[in-house]
N, C-alpha and C positions, 0 to 999 in steps of 0.2 A: 233495315232502318236498325231495328234492336237485334240482329247478329252480329253488326258492326260495331256497336257499343260492347254487346256483352265480350267479340274480342276484343275489342281493343281494352276493354275495364281488366280481362285476363292477362293481356300481352304484357299492361303496364305493371299489372301482379305481380306477374310472373319476373319481370325487369329488375320492379325493386325489389321482389326476392334473391337475386341474381346479385346486386348492387349488394344490399347487406350481407348476405355470406361471401362475398370478394371483400369486402369491406372489416369483415370480423376476422377473415385469414389471415389480410394483409398486420394488420393490430395485432394481431396475437403470435406470428411471425415476427414484427420487431420488438414484440415485448419477449422474446424468447431470445432476439441477439439482443439486447439490454440487459439482460441477465446475463446471457454468456458474457459481457465485458464488463462488469460488476465484478464476477466470480474473478474475471482476469486479472483487474484491476488490483482484486482484494489479496489476493495472493502475490500481484507485483509488491505492493506495500509491505504485504508481511514478509517477505523477500527480504526487503530494504530495512526492517523493522530490526530483523534480525541479524543482519550485516552488523548495523549502527552498534548494537547491543554488544557483537562481537569485538567489531572496533572499538568500545570505548572499554571493554574486561582488558583487552590488551593494554591500552593507553594506562590506565588504570597500574595493569601488572609494572607497565616501565616504570611509571612514576612510585610506585611503593620502593622498584628494587631503587633509581633513583636517590629517594629520601634516606635510602638504608646505606646506600655509598656517600651522601652528604653527609649523613651522621658518623657514620666511622671516620670521614675527613676532618670532619667539627673534632672528636678524639683526638686524632692524632696530630690535629693543628693545637689544641691547649696541650697536650702532653709534650708537645716541642717546645711550646711556648714556657713552660715549667721547665724547661732542662733548659735553655738558655736564659734564663731570670735565675737558674742556683748560676750558671759559668759569670757570671759577672758577679 
């Protein structure tokens, strides 16, 4: 009876150890997968941010160009109005 109890305790202890090691390994593997996913997401966000900045810079350049054109058109219009007033 004593041998059965010692064997049972040893067997249960060994199973507990194996279970604990298995849980730790699975937990670490999951943490590693989560970390890789986080890095991937961060890289994608960074790429999107860089793309957004480039798009905003392009839009700003186009707006500046349009402002310059509008100022030129306004100057021409003012000149044309002066000429028309002089002709009257």
